N, C-alpha and C positions, 0 to 999 in steps of 0.2 A: 532816453538821453543818448545812449550809445548809437542808436540808429540815426539820430539827427547829426551826431558827430561824424559818423561814417559818410553820411550823405553830403555834409559840408566839405569833407575831405575830398570826396569824389568830384564835386563841383570845382574846387580849387585846382585839382589835378587837370581836369579838362581845360580850364581857363589857361593854365600854364602851358599846356600842349598847343592850344590854338595860338597863343601869343608867340610861342617859339616858332610855329609854322609860318606865321605872318612876317616875322622878322627875318628868318633865314630858312629857306627850303633845304639847304644842305645838298651835298652831292656824294653819291657812292658809286664807285666803278670797280667791278670784280672781273678779272680776266683769268682764264684757266684753259690751257690746251686749245687755243684758237677761239675760244668762246669768250664773249664779253657781255657782262651784265651791268647796265647803268640805270640808276634810279636816284630819286631823292632820298634823303635819310629817313624822312617820315614814312614814305611809301615802303621802305624796307622794314620798318617796324610793323606796318600793317600786314605785310606778307608773313613776317615771323609770327605774329599773333594768330593769323589764319592757319598757319602750319601747326602751331601748338594745339589749337582747338581741334583741328582735324585729327591729329595724333590721339588726343584724348577720346574723341568720338569713336575712332576705329578700335581703340583698345577696349572701350566699354562694349562695343558691338560684339567683338570676339568673345569677351567674357560672358556676355549674355547667351551667345550661341552655345558655348561650352557647358554652362550651367543648365541650360534647357535640355541639351542632349544628355547630360549626366543623369537626369531623372529616369531616362529609359535605358541608356547604355553608358554606365559610368566609365569615363575615360581617365580623368585625373585622379590622383590619390584623395584629393579633397572631396570629389564627387562620390568616390567609393565610401569614404568615411561617413558622409551624410546619408547615403543609402543604408549603410549598416546601422546607423542610429535609428532611422525610420523602421527598419526591420526589427530592431531590438524593442522599440516601443510597442509595435504591433504584436510582437511575440509575447511580451509580458502581459499585454491586454488580453490576448487569447488564453494565456495561462490562468489569469484571474477568472476568466469566464468559462473555464473548463473545456476549452477547445484544444485538447491535448496534441493531436496530430499536427495541426496547423502551428501551434506554439512551438512544437519541437522543430519543425522545418524552418521557421523564421529565426528562432534563437540560434540554431546551429549555423545558419548562414551568417548571421550577424557576428557570431563568435569568430568565424574565420576571417572576417575583414574589418571588424570593428575595433574600438579602442579598449573595450572591456571584455576580453575573451573569457576570463575566469567566471565572471558573473553570468554571462550568457550560457556558458557550458553547464554550469550548475543548475541554472533555470531549465535548460533543455533536459538535463538529467531528471529533474522533478517532473517535467511533462511526460517524459518517456516512462517514468515509474508509474504515473497515474494512468497511462495508456496500457500498462502491463507489458511493456517492451523491456525486459530485464537485460537483454543483450546490449541494447542501445544505452541503457543506464550505465553499464560498466564502461562502454566506449566513451561516453561523454565525460565521465569522471576521470578516465585515463587522460583524455585530451585536456581537461581542466588542469590536471596535475602538471602536464607538460607546458601549458600555455604561459604560466607565470612561475618564476623561481620563488621558492619559499612558500608555496601554496599547499603543501602536503597536509598541514593541520586543518585548514579550511575545507579541503576536499575530504579528508577523513571524517570530519564532523558531519558534513553533508551526507556522506555514505552511511554513517552510523544512524543518522536521523531517518534516512530512507529504510534502512534495515529494521529500525524500531517500528516504523509505520507499517511495514510488511509483516510484522510479527516474527522476524528472523532474529530472535533474541541471542541465540548462541553466536551467530555471526557478528551481531552488534557488539557483544561482549569482547570478542576477539579484536575487532576494529578499535574499540575504545582502550583496551589494554595496551595495544601497540601505540596508540596516541599518547597514552599516559607515560609510557617509557620515554617518549620524545619530549613531552611537555608536562612533567609531573605536577606543576602548579597551576595548570590551566583550569579555571573554575568551571567553565561550561563542560569541559570533558569530564570532570569529576561529578558534575550534576547529572549528566547523561549516564555515567557509570552507575550512579546510585539508582536511577530509574531501571536500568537493565537488571541489576541485582534483585530489585524488588519483583520485577516481572518473572525472573527465574527462580524466585524463592531461595536465592543463594545468600542466606542470612549470615553464614560464617564469613564470606568475603565482605559483606556489607559491614559486619562488626569490625573488621580490620580497616574499613574505609571511614568509619565514623570519626575517629580522632582527626583524620585529615580534613574532613568536612567541617569539623568544629574549629580547627586551627586556621583554615583558610577562609572561614566565614562564608561558605558556599550557600548555606541556607540559614533561615532565621532561627533564633534561639528556641522559639516555640516549636517549629517544625523539627528541629534537631532533637529536642526532648521527646517529642512524640515518636520520632523514628528510632531513637535509642530504646525506648521501652518496647516498641513493636519488634525490634530486632532481638532483644534479649529474650522476650517471651517466645518468639518463634524458634529461637535456638533451643530453648528448653523443651518446647513441644515436639520438635523434630527429634531431639535426643530421646524423648519419652517413647516416640513411635519406634525408633531404632532399638530401644532397650527391650521392647516386647518380644523380640526374637530370641533373647537369651533364655536359657533353660532355668537357671537358678535366680531366686529373688535377689540374692546378694549381688550377682553380676548385673542385674537390671538396675539396681539402685546405684551401684558404683559407676555405671556408664553415665547416668544423668548427673550424678554428683560431680563427675569430672568436668562436665560442661558448666555446672554451677560454680565450681572453684575457678574456672577460667574467666568468669565474668568480672568486670571491674567492681570495686567496692561500692561505687555509686549505684550499681544495679541491685546489689543486695540490700540496699536501704529503700528501694522502691516497693511499696506495698503490693502494687499490681504484679510485679515480677515475682515477689515472694509467694504470692497467691498461686500463680501458675506453677511454680516449682513444687509447692506443697501438694497441690492437686495431682501433679504428675507422680509424686512419691506415694500418694494414697492409691493411685491406680496400680502402681507397682508393688503395693502391699508393704512399703517401707515406712511403717507407722512410727517406729522409734526415731528415725532420722527426721521425719516430718514434725514430730512433737518438739524435738530440740530446736529446729529451725524457727517454728512459730513462737516458741517460748522466748528465744533470743530476740526475735523481731518485736514481740510485745514489750520486752524490757526496754527497747529503744523508744518505742512510740505506740500508744494504744490505737487500735483501729478495729471497727466492727467486723470487717472482712477477715481479719486475723483471728479474732476470738471465735468466730463462726467455724473456721477451720480447726481451731484448737479442740473444739468439742467433738470433732470427727476423728481425731488422732487417738491411737491406743499406745501411749508411752509405756515405759518400763514401770513407772510408779504412778498409778492413778490417783493416789492420795495427794501427791505433790501437785498434780494437775488440778484437783479440787481446791487445794489450798490457794493456788495462784488465782483461780477464778473467784474464790471468796474475797480475796484481797481486791481484785478488780471491781467486784460488785459493791464493795464498801466505798470505793472511789467513784463509781458510776451507778448510783442506786437505781433500781427498776429498769436497768438496761435490758431490753428483750433478748439481745444476742448473747449477753453473758448468762442470763437465766436459762436460755436454750442450751448453751454449752454445759452449764451445770447439770441440767436435766439429763443430757446424754451421758455425761460422765457418771452420774448416779446410776443410770441403767447399767453401765459397764461394771460398777461396783455392787450391783444387785441391791441397791437401796431404792426399792420400788416406791415407797411412800414419798421420799424426798424428790424422786424423779417426777412423780405425778404432781407434787406441789409446785415444782419449778415450771413444769409445762403449763399448768393452769394459771400460774402467776404471769407467765409470758403472754398467754392469750388475753389476759386483762389489759395488758399494755398494747399489744399488737397482734392481730389475728393473721396468721400466714398458713398456707397449705402444709408446709413442712412441720409446723408445731402440731396442727391437727393430726397429721399423719403419725408423728411420734407418740402422741397421747393415745390415739386410736390403737396403735400396735401394742402399747403398754397395757391398756385396758383389756384388749383381747387376750394378751398373755396372762393377765390376772383373772380371766374368766368372765369379765363384765362385758358380754358381747353386745348387749343393747346399747350401752354408752359408747362402746367402741364403734359400732355401726354409725351412730349419730355423729361422732367426730369425723369418721371417714367421709360421711356425706357432706359435712360442713367444709372439709378440706377440698373435696372435689368441686364444690361450688366456687372456690377461690382459684382453682387451677388455671382458669383462663387469664387471671391477672398476675399469676406468680408461678414460678417453676418449683416443682417439688425437688427436694434435695436428692442428688444421685448417690449419696453415701449414707443410707439409713444405718442407725446404730445397731450392731448385732446384739441380741439378747442371749446370754450364755446358756441359761438353763431355767427350768421352772422354779418359781419361788416355793419355799417350803409351805406346807399347808398349815 
């Protein structure tokens, strides 16, 4: 409909012009500096139209020549920008395809003339890093920092990522700590800092970072919980290793206990963390402290892992230990871990018959290498070597499916004849 309207309008205009020309040709006379131009009015309009079209054609031709020349030798700023864009696209494509040297060359040129120098310099730094050109990496990062105001955080993050990829964890830690001072709430900086701490096994610093990660919602709740337990256990294990260099048992126990006291209350209620702490105490021969910790943990919540450790501890009063296990067995009848703990505590109390009964009752419920091992040792101690050998053989048959306990119960002395 629009086309028909425009066509009709064109016909009416032409008709009006022809009618006007027939009625009156008009007369135009232009004189200037001795020169005179005379023409009809309509012919003047024709000359003006031809001149306008000629101007447009000349302008288009010049523009075409400049744009064509700009592909080879950029002359105007527009042609330089277009060339920089093409170099950027080609450079990124080379980067994706692993052509590091070519990508580095194209991206650096595009950064010098293009509209996005920061992105191109950072991409060039990545290409130089992959090519193993560490000097160029530093140069491109420095240029990226200068190219755009306020780009220090982005450049610092890129630098830390490259350092992480290169395994330069100490340098990455220094970079991220500097960034954190500038932007303490930046989530990605905190996330990278968490990764570096894990790589460096710097669990003490990670423990200080955990509340910030939780408050800023940097990681999911499940990941946070897993990381918290991993950090707390690693702190205890490192403290245990450091404690071994002490000469006295009291000094060893106090060193790891100081770490335990520094942990948040939440950590002390996690069974897996308590288990690591108690095992460390047992390694350091701090049985009295270990017994107290397990007893308090069992008072809060029963767990098979805790009662298993309780049977390995030598507290001040073994009768109280036996009484506690008896109470638990009444609440959890035929529980193999409680009966195993009772058997071990009976060994410590030299109640050989009860110990044997508990071990045999445990085997009726669940056969494990450690129960066979305990019963075999007890029978050998009692002089029943045939039965002892048989139980050891049964235990060895299960070793492939279960670990034998690392803390066998010591037997104080020979039973009375």
